[in-house]
Structures are given as C-alpha cells and as structure tokens.
MARBA-3410 file (N, C-alpha, C, O; in Angstrom, 1 decimal):
119
-6.1,5.9,9.3,-6.0,4.7,8.4,-7.9,3.9,8.8,-8.6,3.8,9.8 ~ -8.1,3.4,7.6,-9.4,2.3,7.8,-9.3,1.3,6.9,-8.3,1.1,6.2 ~ -10.4,0.4,6.9,-10.8,-0.5,6.3,-11.7,-0.1,5.2,-12.7,0.4,5.6 ~ -11.6,-0.1,3.9,-12.4,0.4,2.7,-13.2,-0.8,1.8,-14.1,-0.5,1.0 ~ -12.6,-2.0,2.2,-13.2,-3.0,1.6,-12.7,-4.4,1.7,-11.5,-4.7,1.6
-13.8,-5.2,1.7,-13.1,-6.4,2.1,-13.6,-7.6,1.3,-14.8,-7.8,1.0 ~ -12.6,-8.4,0.8,-12.4,-9.2,-0.2,-12.6,-10.9,0.5,-12.2,-11.2,1.7 ~ -13.2,-11.8,-0.4,-12.9,-13.0,0.0,-12.0,-13.8,-0.9,-12.5,-13.9,-2.0 ~ -10.9,-14.3,-0.7,-10.0,-14.7,-2.1,-10.0,-16.2,-1.6,-9.9,-16.3,-0.4 ~ -10.2,-17.0,-2.1,-10.0,-18.8,-2.0,-10.2,-18.9,-0.5,-11.3,-18.7,0.0
-9.2,-19.1,0.3,-9.6,-19.3,1.8,-9.1,-18.4,2.7,-8.9,-18.8,3.9 ~ -8.8,-16.7,2.3,-8.6,-15.9,2.8,-9.5,-15.0,2.7,-10.1,-14.9,1.6 ~ -9.8,-14.0,3.8,-10.5,-12.5,3.7,-9.1,-11.7,3.5,-8.0,-11.9,3.9 ~ -9.6,-10.8,2.6,-8.8,-9.9,2.5,-9.5,-8.3,2.8,-10.3,-7.7,2.2 ~ -8.7,-7.8,4.3,-9.0,-6.0,4.5,-8.6,-5.3,3.6,-7.4,-5.2,3.7
-8.9,-4.6,2.7,-8.1,-3.6,2.1,-8.2,-1.9,2.7,-9.1,-1.3,3.2 ~ -7.1,-1.5,2.6,-7.0,-0.5,3.6,-6.9,0.9,2.3,-6.5,0.9,1.1 ~ -7.3,2.1,3.3,-7.2,3.3,2.4,-5.9,3.8,2.2,-5.7,4.9,1.7 ~ -4.8,3.0,2.7,-3.1,3.6,2.8,-2.4,2.4,2.0,-2.7,1.2,2.0 ~ -1.5,3.0,1.4,-0.6,2.1,0.2,0.4,1.6,1.0,1.1,1.0,0.3
0.9,1.6,2.1,1.8,1.0,3.0,1.5,0.9,4.3,0.9,2.0,4.7 ~ 1.7,-0.1,5.4,1.7,0.0,6.9,3.3,-0.5,6.8,3.9,-1.2,6.0 ~ 3.7,0.3,8.2,5.0,0.2,8.8,5.2,-1.2,9.5,4.1,-1.8,9.8 ~ 6.3,-1.8,9.8,6.5,-2.8,10.5,5.9,-2.8,12.2,5.2,-3.6,12.9 ~ 6.5,-1.3,12.5,5.8,-1.5,13.6,4.0,-1.5,13.6,3.3,-2.2,14.3
3.8,-0.7,12.9,2.0,-0.8,12.6,1.7,-2.4,12.5,0.7,-2.9,13.0 ~ 2.4,-3.0,11.8,1.8,-4.4,11.9,1.9,-5.2,13.3,1.1,-5.9,13.8 ~ 3.0,-4.8,13.8,3.2,-5.6,14.9,1.8,-5.4,15.9,1.1,-6.2,16.4 ~ 1.8,-3.8,16.0,0.5,-3.4,16.9,-0.5,-4.3,16.5,-1.2,-4.9,17.3 ~ -0.7,-4.4,15.0,-1.8,-4.7,14.6,-2.2,-6.4,15.4,-3.1,-6.8,16.1
-0.9,-7.0,14.8,-1.0,-8.5,15.5,-1.3,-8.4,16.7,-2.4,-8.9,17.0 ~ -0.4,-7.9,17.8,-0.5,-7.8,19.1,-2.1,-7.5,19.7,-2.4,-8.0,20.8 ~ -2.8,-6.8,19.1,-3.9,-6.5,19.5,-5.1,-6.9,18.8,-6.1,-6.4,19.3 ~ -5.2,-7.7,17.5,-6.3,-8.1,17.1,-6.0,-10.0,17.0,-6.8,-10.8,16.7 ~ -4.6,-10.2,17.2,-4.6,-12.0,16.9,-5.3,-12.3,18.7,-6.4,-12.8,18.8
-4.4,-12.1,19.9,-5.8,-12.7,21.1,-7.2,-12.5,20.8,-8.1,-13.3,21.1 ~ -7.3,-11.4,20.3,-9.2,-11.8,19.9,-9.5,-12.8,18.5,-10.7,-13.2,18.2 ~ -8.7,-13.0,18.0,-9.1,-13.9,16.8,-9.2,-15.3,17.8,-10.3,-15.9,17.8 ~ -8.0,-15.6,18.7,-8.1,-17.0,19.5,-9.7,-16.9,20.4,-10.5,-17.8,20.4 ~ -9.8,-15.8,20.9,-11.0,-15.9,21.7,-12.7,-15.9,21.1,-13.8,-16.0,21.6
-11.9,-15.7,19.7,-13.3,-15.8,18.6,-13.3,-17.3,18.3,-14.0,-17.7,17.4 ~ -12.3,-18.3,19.0,-12.2,-19.8,18.1,-11.8,-19.9,16.7,-12.1,-20.9,16.1 ~ -10.7,-18.8,16.1,-10.4,-18.7,15.1,-8.6,-19.0,15.5,-7.9,-18.3,16.3 ~ -8.0,-20.0,14.9,-6.8,-20.2,15.1,-5.4,-19.8,14.3,-4.2,-20.0,14.4 ~ -6.4,-19.0,13.2,-5.6,-18.4,12.2,-5.1,-17.1,12.0,-6.1,-16.3,12.1
-4.2,-16.6,11.8,-3.3,-15.1,12.1,-3.8,-14.3,10.8,-4.7,-14.6,9.9 ~ -3.2,-13.4,10.9,-3.1,-12.6,10.0,-1.7,-12.1,9.2,-0.6,-12.0,9.8 ~ -1.8,-11.8,8.0,-0.5,-11.6,7.0,-0.8,-10.2,6.5,-1.9,-9.6,6.6 ~ 0.4,-9.8,5.8,0.1,-8.5,5.1,1.0,-8.8,3.6,2.1,-9.4,3.3 ~ -0.2,-7.9,2.8,0.3,-7.4,1.3,0.6,-5.9,1.4,-0.3,-5.1,1.4
1.8,-5.7,1.6,1.8,-4.1,1.5,3.3,-3.7,0.7,3.9,-2.7,1.1 ~ 3.5,-4.1,0.1,4.6,-3.9,-0.9,4.3,-2.4,-1.4,3.3,-2.2,-2.0 ~ 5.0,-1.6,-1.1,4.6,0.0,-1.3,4.5,-0.1,-2.8,5.5,-0.6,-3.3 ~ 3.7,0.1,-3.5,3.4,0.0,-4.7,2.1,1.1,-5.3,1.8,2.0,-4.6 ~ 1.4,1.0,-6.5,0.3,1.8,-6.5,-0.8,1.0,-6.5,-1.6,1.2,-7.4
-1.1,0.1,-5.5,-1.9,-0.4,-4.8,-2.4,-0.4,-3.6,-1.6,-0.2,-2.7 ~ -3.6,-0.5,-3.2,-3.7,-0.3,-1.5,-2.8,-1.6,-0.9,-2.3,-2.5,-1.5 ~ -2.6,-1.4,0.5,-1.9,-2.5,1.2,-3.6,-3.0,1.9,-4.6,-2.5,2.2 ~ -3.0,-4.5,1.8,-4.1,-5.4,2.4,-3.8,-6.2,3.4,-2.7,-6.7,3.4 ~ -4.8,-6.5,4.6,-4.5,-7.5,5.6,-5.2,-8.1,5.3,-6.3,-7.8,5.0
-4.6,-9.7,5.1,-5.1,-10.9,5.0,-5.5,-11.4,6.2,-4.6,-11.3,7.0 ~ -6.8,-12.1,6.8,-7.1,-13.1,7.5,-6.8,-14.4,6.9,-7.3,-14.7,5.8 ~ -6.2,-15.2,7.4,-6.1,-16.5,6.9,-7.1,-17.6,6.8,-6.8,-18.8,6.7 ~ -8.1,-17.1,6.8,-9.5,-18.0,6.8,-10.5,-17.2,6.2,-10.3,-16.1,5.7 ~ -11.7,-18.0,6.4,-13.2,-16.8,5.9,-14.1,-17.2,7.0,-15.0,-18.0,6.9
-13.8,-16.6,8.1,-15.0,-16.6,9.2,-16.7,-16.5,8.4,-17.0,-16.2,7.2 ~ -17.4,-16.8,9.4,-18.8,-16.4,9.5,-18.8,-14.9,9.1,-17.9,-14.1,9.4 ~ -19.9,-14.5,8.5,-20.0,-13.1,8.4,-20.4,-12.1,9.9,-20.2,-10.9,10.0 ~ -21.0,-12.8,10.8,-21.0,-12.1,11.8,-19.8,-11.9,12.8,-19.8,-11.0,13.7 ~ -18.7,-12.9,12.7,-17.3,-13.0,13.2,-16.4,-11.9,12.2,-15.5,-11.1,12.6
-16.9,-12.0,10.9,-16.1,-11.1,10.1,-16.0,-9.6,10.2,-15.0,-8.9,10.0 ~ -17.7,-9.3,10.5,-17.8,-7.8,11.2,-17.1,-7.7,12.1,-16.3,-6.8,12.0 ~ -16.9,-8.4,13.2,-16.2,-8.0,14.8,-14.4,-8.1,14.5,-13.7,-7.6,15.3 ~ -14.0,-8.8,13.4,-12.6,-8.8,13.3,-12.3,-7.4,12.8,-11.4,-6.6,13.2 ~ -13.4,-7.3,11.3,-13.5,-5.9,10.8,-13.0,-4.7,11.9,-12.0,-4.0,12.1
-14.3,-4.8,12.4,-14.0,-3.4,13.5,-13.0,-3.8,14.7,-12.8,-2.9,15.4 ~ -12.6,-4.6,14.9,-11.2,-4.8,15.7,-9.8,-3.9,15.0,-9.2,-3.0,15.6 ~ -9.8,-4.3,14.0,-8.6,-3.5,13.3,-8.9,-2.2,12.9,-8.0,-1.4,12.9 ~ -10.4,-1.7,12.4,-10.5,-0.7,12.4,-10.0,0.0,13.7,-9.4,1.0,13.7 ~ -10.5,-0.8,15.0,-10.0,0.1,16.2,-8.9,0.6,16.1,-8.7,1.8,16.1
-7.6,-0.7,16.0,-6.8,-0.4,16.1,-5.9,0.4,14.8,-4.9,1.0,15.3 ~ -6.0,0.5,13.8,-5.8,1.2,12.8,-6.3,2.9,12.4,-5.9,3.7,11.6 ~ -7.3,3.0,13.6,-7.6,4.5,13.4,-6.8,5.4,13.1,-6.9,6.2,12.1 ~ -6.0,5.4,14.0,-5.0,6.4,14.5,-4.0,6.6,13.6,-3.6,7.8,13.3 ~ -3.5,5.4,12.7,-2.5,5.6,11.7,-2.6,6.7,10.6,-3.5,7.4,10.5
-1.4,6.7,9.8,-1.6,7.9,9.1,-1.6,6.9,7.9,-1.0,5.8,7.8 ~ -2.6,8.0,6.6,-2.6,7.4,5.6,-1.8,7.6,4.6,-1.7,8.8,4.2 ~ -1.1,6.5,4.2,0.3,6.9,3.1,-0.2,6.8,1.5,-0.9,5.9,1.2 ~ 0.0,7.6,0.7,-0.3,7.5,-0.6,1.0,7.4,-1.2,2.0,7.6,-0.5 ~ 1.0,6.9,-2.9,2.2,6.4,-3.3,2.8,7.7,-3.6,2.2,8.8,-3.5
4.1,7.7,-4.1,5.1,8.7,-4.1,4.6,9.2,-5.5,4.3,8.3,-6.2 ~ 4.6,10.5,-5.9,4.5,11.1,-6.7,5.6,11.3,-7.4,6.3,12.3,-7.0 ~ 6.1,10.7,-8.7,7.6,10.9,-9.6,7.2,11.6,-10.9,6.2,11.5,-11.6 ~ 8.5,12.4,-11.2,8.6,12.9,-12.1,9.5,11.9,-13.1,10.5,11.3,-12.6 ~ 8.8,11.8,-14.6,9.3,10.8,-15.3,9.8,12.0,-16.3,9.3,13.1,-16.5
11.0,11.6,-16.9,11.5,12.2,-18.2,11.2,11.4,-18.9,11.4,10.2,-18.9 ~ 10.4,12.3,-20.2,9.8,11.4,-21.3,10.8,11.5,-22.6,11.0,10.6,-23.4 ~ 11.6,13.4,-22.5,12.6,13.6,-23.6,13.4,14.4,-23.6,13.0,15.5,-23.2 ~ 14.6,14.4,-23.9,15.9,15.6,-23.5,16.2,16.0,-24.9,16.4,15.3,-25.9 ~ 16.0,17.8,-24.7,16.6,18.4,-25.9,17.7,18.9,-25.6,17.6,19.5,-24.5
19.1,18.9,-26.3,20.2,19.7,-26.4,20.3,20.3,-27.4,20.2,20.0,-28.6 ~ 20.8,21.7,-26.8,20.9,22.6,-27.5,22.4,23.2,-27.2,22.9,22.9,-26.1 ~ 23.3,24.1,-28.2,24.1,24.8,-27.6,23.7,26.2,-28.3,23.4,26.4,-29.5 ~ 23.7,27.3,-27.2,23.3,28.4,-27.6,24.5,29.3,-28.7,24.1,30.0,-29.6 ~ 25.7,29.1,-28.3,26.5,29.4,-28.9,26.9,29.5,-30.3,27.4,30.4,-30.9
26.4,28.0,-31.0,26.9,27.4,-32.2,25.5,27.3,-32.8,25.5,26.9,-33.9 ~ 24.1,27.6,-32.2,22.8,27.3,-33.1,22.6,28.5,-33.9,23.1,29.6,-33.6 ~ 21.8,27.9,-35.1,21.8,28.9,-36.0,20.5,28.7,-36.6,20.1,27.5,-36.7 ~ 19.6,29.8,-37.3,18.6,29.1,-37.9,18.7,27.7,-38.7,19.8,27.3,-38.9 ~ 17.6,27.1,-39.0,18.0,25.8,-39.7,19.0,24.9,-39.5,19.0,23.9,-40.3
19.7,24.9,-38.7,20.8,24.0,-38.2,20.1,23.2,-36.9,20.1,23.5,-35.8 ~ 19.5,21.5,-37.7,18.7,20.8,-36.9,19.7,19.8,-36.0,19.4,19.0,-35.1 ~ 20.9,20.1,-36.4,22.1,19.1,-35.2,22.6,20.2,-34.4,23.3,21.0,-34.8 ~ 22.2,20.1,-33.1,23.4,20.8,-32.1,24.3,20.2,-32.2,24.5,19.0,-32.4 ~ 25.6,21.4,-31.9,26.9,21.0,-31.7,26.8,20.6,-30.3,25.9,20.7,-29.5
27.9,20.0,-30.0,27.9,19.2,-28.7,29.6,19.7,-28.6,30.3,20.0,-29.6 ~ 30.0,19.8,-27.5,31.6,20.2,-27.1,31.7,19.4,-25.4,31.1,19.6,-24.4 ~ 32.9,18.6,-25.8,33.5,17.7,-25.2,34.6,18.1,-24.8,35.4,18.6,-25.6 ~ 35.1,17.9,-23.2,36.5,18.7,-22.8,37.1,17.3,-22.7,38.2,17.1,-22.4
END
C-alpha cells in the first residue's frame, strides 16, 4: 500500500491511498508509529481515517496543513509504515439486470406468455 496523492482540504491534509480499505489493526499501527513523530515535529494534531469500503480510495487525514517540508516528512513516515500492507480493491459484484422465466413443457412458438406452475 502507498500514498498516491495528497490534497489540502480547508484545514486538513488528505493522503489518498492506492487501497480502498484499511483495517482497524492497520489504523492502530499507523497511529502508533506516526503520531509520536508528529509531536516531535511540533504538531499537536493527529490522524483520522476516511475508509468506508466503497468505490473510492481510503484517505488518511492529517488534522492540519503543515509546511511543505514537514508534509513531505509525514508522507514518508506514513509510506514507511504502510508499504507492507496489502492493497484492497473494491469487490466485484454481479448485478442482475433482467430475469426471463420460461416453462419448457408448455412453451409453444408464438406464445409470449410463459406458463407458471405453483404448488
């Protein structure tokens, strides 16, 4: 797993991942590894996660917008922690778009109405 993009949104920095989900255990590992380093850098703001399983990539949110040099250090810290995490893609689901019911016993050419038997 890795950070593929970063965006600033109002008073937050969003680190967008190449994965669509981050587990609770992985979130704890990220927080345990990165948040003490944030304090060492003088940042009193932590990380939150936007990780609802969906068709959108997971986002690690830094609750501030640091200077670019500090942001680069934080991005590298997060990438170092998540590099061995597996990338999760959205589930592929089959969608039923139509159903055709036919009864082989009673179907005749030209009969557009299938017969149905109920017991």
